[in-house]
Residue, then its C-alpha position, 0 to 999 in steps of 0.5 A: m408416393a409415400e416414400q417421396t413424401a417421407a424423403g421430402h419431409a426428411d430433406r426439410l427436417a435436415a435443411a431445418r437443422r442445418l439452418d438451426s445449426v448455422n444460426k446457433t454457430s453465428q450466435v456463438l461467434a457473436a457471443l465470443e466477439a462480445t465476450l472478448v471485447t468486454g474483456q470478460p473471462l472466456s469459458i465454454a459454459a459462459l460462452a454458451r450462456r451468452a449465445g443461448v445455446s447448450r455447451r454440448f452444442i459448442y463441444d459437438h462443434p470443435e471448430l467452434r471450440a478451437q476458434a474460441e480457444r484460439r481467439a482467447a489466446e490472441t486476446a491474452d497475448r495482446s493484453a500481456a503485451t499492452s500491460a508490459a508496455s504500460a508497466r514500462v511507461t509507469l516505471a518511467s513515470l515513477r522515476a520522474d516523479l521520484a526525481n521531482a520529489k527529490a528536487t522539491n525536498h532539496r529546495l524545501d531544505t534549503e528554504l527551511v535552513g534560511l528561515r531558521r537562520r532568520l528566525g534566530q536573528l530575530l529572536g536574538r535581536d528581541a532578546l538584546a532589546d529586552l536586555d537593554h531595557t532592564t538592568v541586569d545586576v551581575h553581582a546579585t546574579s552571581a551570588r544567587l548562583a553561588e548560593l544555589e550551587q551550595s544548596l545543591f551540593q549540600a543536598g547531595e551530601d545529605l542524600a549520600q549520607r541518608s543513603e549510606e544509613l539506609d544501606a546499613a539499616r538494611q544490612i542489620n535488618r538482613e542479619l537480624l532476620a537471618k539469626l531469627n530464621r536459624p534453628 
């Protein structure tokens, strides 16, 4: 009878361990799904933490580890395909944006040329209107211009003469210093 009691007790313990293992397995699978849905990186340590089991449990059940790795690879493949498709859409939208920007620039350049032309015409009219109101003495202006040109020419001549004198003084200074420095 003691053997039957011990055998019954062992059977109950084995059943409890199987039930615990099934519960932990379902927790790991649920954690795997949750991790993949949120897009978080998948590692055995993170999966074990999320499921509330030890890493050892997952490593002791190779079918769980294989399923986690397979599902992570499938998710990575889907993600890569999605990002490649979105990159094509992004490239197309960038090309469309570039074409629109070029058209806008062309339109604005054309408008700017027209506005500059219009501004020049208005400024020209204003300048002519100002000239009509004042009488310009052409002879006095020409005489003043000739006087200023003569002053400018004279100043240039004076500058050239002073530059020659300065160069000569420098040359004499160098020669004197050279004589003094000779033994």
